[in-house]
N, C-alpha and C positions, 0 to 999 in steps of 0.2 A: 504494499500499500505505500501512499507516499503524498507527494505534492498536490495532487488534485482534491483529496480529501482535506488536506491542511487548508487550502485555499478556500474551499467551500465553508469551513467553521470559521475561518478569520472573517470572511465577508458577512457571514450570517452569525451576528455576535451570539456568545452566549451557547453556541452549540447547536444552531437551529437546524443543521444537518441531520439532527437526532430525530427529527419528526418523523423521518422513514422508520427509525429502529422502535420509536414509541408508538407508532400508529398500526402496528401488526395485529393480527388476530388469526386463530387457528386456521389450519388447511392452506396457508400460503395465500391468504386474501389481504390486500391492503386495503384499509378504510381510506374513503376517496375525500378524507380531510386533510388541510395543509397542516405543517408542522406545528405542534403544539409542546411547549416546554413543559407543560404540567405532565404530560404523559411520559417524558423523559425523566423528570424528577421522579415520578411514580416508580419507574423501572429502579432508579437509585434506592428508593425507599424500600422497595420489596426486598432488592439485595441486602439491605442495610438490616432490616428486620430478620431475614433467614440467616445472615452472617452473624448477627448477634445472638440469635437463639443457639446458634449451633456453638458459637464460643463459649455461652454460658454453660453448656453441656461438656465441655471438653477441658480436662485438667491440663494439656499439653498445648492448647490453642493459644495463638498471639492473642493478649489481652490488650485492649486498646479501641479507640474509635475506629470502626472501618472506614476506610477512604473511598466511598461509593461517589458516582458521579455528581450526585447532588451535592457534595460536601468537598468538591475540589477546585482549585484555582482554574482559570480559563485555560492555562498553558497546559496542565494535565488533563482537562477536559477532552483536549485535542486528541491525545492518545487513546482515551477511552473511546471516543466516538469513531475512531478508525476501526478499532477493534470490534465495537458493536456492529456496525456496518458490515465489516468482513463476516462475521457471524451470522448477519441475516442472510445475506446474499447465499453463503453456504447452505443455510437451512432451508432455503427456498428450494435447492438443488437435492436435498436428502431424500426424496423418494424417487431418485434416479434420473429425473430430467426437470427442465423448467419449460412447462409448455408457453405456447406463445401469448395466451392470455397473462398467464402469471408473468412473462417477459415485458409484455407492455405496460402492466401495472407497476412493476418495479421500475421500468424505464421513466413511466410518466411521473412517478413520484421523484424520482431524481431530477427530472427535467424542471418540475415545479421548485425544488429546492434550489437548484442553480442550473443553470443552462451552459455552464462551462465545458468546452469540447473536451478538455483533459480529463475532467472528472467522468465524463460519459464514457472516454476510452478507458477508464479504469474499470468502471461499471461493466463494459462490455467483456473485458479481460477477465474480470472475475467471475461473471455468469458462463464464459465459454471454457474456463479452464476445469480440469476434472477436480472432484470433491474430494478434499483433504483434511479430515479434521487436525491433523497435525499442525498443517500450515495455518489453519484457524487459530489454534492453541498458541501458536507462536506470538501471535499479536497481543496475548494476555500479558501486561507487564507486572501486574499485581495478582494475588488472589481475589482482592475485590472484584477485580477488572474480569478476571475468569468467571467469578460467580455472575456479574451483570451479563457476560456473553452468553452464558449458559442459560440465564433466565430469558434472554432475548430469543434464542433459539426454541426452547421449550414453548414460549408463547406462539412461535409462528408454525411450528410441526404440529401435524396429527400424530399424537403418540399412540393411536390406535393401527397406525401403518406400520408394519414390520419395519421395512427399512428406514422410515424416520426415527423409530424406536431405537434401532440398532445404530444410526449416526448419532443420535443423542448420547448413547451409551459410551461409544467411542470418543465423542467430543467431552465428555466427562473424565474419561480416563486419560485423553491428552492434555487436558486442563489441569489434571492432577487433583481434581476435586475429592475431596474425604468422601466415602460412601453417606456417612451421616449428613453432610453439609448438601450433597447431592438431593437427598430425600427431602431436606428441610426446604431447599430453594424450589424444588417440584411442588411443595405443599403449600407454600407462599404463592406462587403462580396460581394454584387452584382457588385459594382462598381470595385472590383479587381479581379474579375474572369474572 
């Protein structure tokens, strides 16, 4: 990932490019609303609650305030947004393909967010490359970021679909999510849908 996503976030202060990340619903359908920072903050709140609940039950878990996206300075929000966008594009491919309708919806949302040609090129490259949970996981710089990327993916996929469920399991493994944290993240997503 790189410059296109960074430029998008710089121009759209406060991480407005996250509107795509925050506007997802199950089954790889994108809500036809513009970016909404409240939904992005909700992603951070869900991760914060799940991470806090998990920490409270772990003797050896790092203690302290989880650094979720809703609690970060703008420079760090950029890195989070790159990871979340990458996770969402990959999650859309988890059933083995991105059909034409899904592609049009994703591209349409990206165009609404920023009509930058470089960003569009990045999106096309992400959509066309093979699904690789390890590549997605490499974008997670912190455990909190990994949690948010996983939550965004869970919110997008249909857990009843075998391929999508297998993708989520492999993504959690590659993100190095503890099994208890994975369950807590999934629980918080269910409670907040």
